[in-house]
C-alpha positions in Angstrom: 95.6 213.4 188.4 96.3 216.3 190.9 93.7 217.7 193.2 92.1 221.0 192.4 92.7 222.9 195.5 95.9 221.2 196.8 99.3 220.6 195.7 99.2 216.9 195.8 98.1 213.9 193.8 95.0 212.1 194.8 94.5 208.5 195.6 93.0 206.2 193.1 89.8 204.6 193.9 88.2 201.4 193.4 86.4 200.6 190.0 83.1 198.5 189.7 83.8 195.5 187.6 82.3 195.7 184.1 79.1 194.0 183.7 76.5 194.0 181.0 73.6 192.2 182.8 72.6 191.7 186.5 74.1 188.7 188.3 71.9 185.8 188.7 71.7 185.9 192.5 70.3 189.5 192.6 66.6 190.7 192.7 65.7 191.0 188.9 62.0 192.1 188.9 62.2 195.6 187.2 58.6 196.6 188.1 59.1 195.7 191.7 62.6 197.6 191.8 60.8 200.7 190.3 58.0 200.7 192.8 60.6 200.4 195.7 62.6 203.4 194.4 59.4 205.4 194.1 58.4 204.6 197.6 61.7 205.3 199.0 61.8 208.7 197.3 58.5 209.6 198.7 59.8 208.7 202.2 62.3 211.6 201.5 65.3 209.8 200.4 68.0 211.0 198.0 69.0 209.2 195.0 72.3 208.2 196.5 70.6 206.9 199.8 68.0 205.0 197.5 70.9 203.2 195.9 72.5 202.2 199.2 69.3 200.9 200.3 68.6 199.0 197.3 72.0 197.3 197.4 72.0 196.7 201.2 68.4 195.7 201.9 67.0 194.5 198.7 69.9 192.9 197.1 70.0 194.9 193.8 73.8 195.5 193.1 73.0 197.9 190.2 69.6 199.4 189.3 70.8 200.2 185.8 71.8 196.6 185.1 68.2 195.3 186.1 66.0 198.0 185.1 67.8 199.5 182.1 67.6 202.9 183.6 69.3 205.0 186.4 67.7 206.0 189.6 67.5 209.5 188.4 65.7 208.5 185.2 63.2 206.3 187.1 62.4 209.3 189.5 62.1 211.6 186.4 59.7 209.4 184.7 57.3 209.5 187.7 57.6 213.3 188.4 59.9 212.9 191.5 63.2 214.0 190.3 64.5 217.0 192.2 64.9 220.5 190.8 68.5 221.0 192.0 70.9 218.0 191.1 72.0 216.1 194.3 75.6 216.9 194.0 75.0 220.6 193.6 72.6 220.5 196.5 75.1 218.8 198.9 77.6 221.6 198.1 75.2 224.3 198.8 74.4 222.7 202.1 78.2 222.5 202.9 78.5 226.1 202.1 75.7 227.1 204.2 77.2 225.3 207.2 80.4 226.9 206.6 78.7 230.4 206.6 76.9 229.7 209.7 80.1 228.6 211.5 81.8 231.8 210.3 79.1 233.8 211.7 80.1 232.5 215.1 83.7 232.2 214.4 84.9 235.4 212.6 88.5 234.7 212.8 88.5 231.2 211.5 90.7 231.8 208.3 91.0 228.1 207.3 87.0 227.9 207.2 87.0 231.2 205.4 89.4 229.8 202.7 87.5 226.4 202.3 84.2 228.4 202.1 85.8 230.4 199.1 86.7 227.0 197.5 83.4 225.4 198.1 81.5 228.3 196.6 83.8 228.3 193.5 82.7 224.5 192.9 79.1 225.5 193.3 79.5 228.2 190.8 81.4 225.9 188.4 78.8 223.1 188.8 75.9 225.5 188.3 77.4 226.9 185.2 77.8 223.5 183.8 74.2 222.3 184.7 72.9 225.6 183.1 74.8 225.0 179.9 73.7 221.3 179.7 70.0 222.3 180.1 69.5 220.5 183.6 68.8 223.8 185.2 67.6 227.2 184.1 70.0 229.0 181.8 69.9 232.4 184.1 70.6 230.3 187.3 73.3 231.7 189.5 74.3 231.0 193.1 73.6 233.7 195.8 74.4 232.9 199.2 71.6 235.1 200.4 69.0 233.1 198.6 70.6 229.6 199.1 68.7 228.6 202.2 65.4 229.5 200.6 66.3 227.6 197.5 67.1 224.5 199.4 63.9 224.5 201.4 61.7 224.3 198.2 
């Protein structure tokens, strides 16, 4: 499949092997895993960071295979889910960094183009989350209020 904002094909990535249950060598105590996820979230980690720590430090290759739920679902059950989805939040942070760079370097046309593309992705993703009910229906991306939105 072609890239969205470039005239070239993308490279294919690796695919996790199909499994229906956790391997026998992994940590299989679901209550302990859920408790660890909650503790890591309270420390301020994102769900992607939690997944990496669970894999590298605690020997859990897949939280979903051991607990039956994704990390985001475990966090939502305990009232710790973020109000803005993580991928959308990361794109907004990226756009804010580009805007800050453009304030100092007004003639950087390459960054200006990349900012336009990134903000288009933010709007598209926001529209998807609004339609699917994960965010309010009237949510729109405004660069002026984006920094305030992330600070909450």
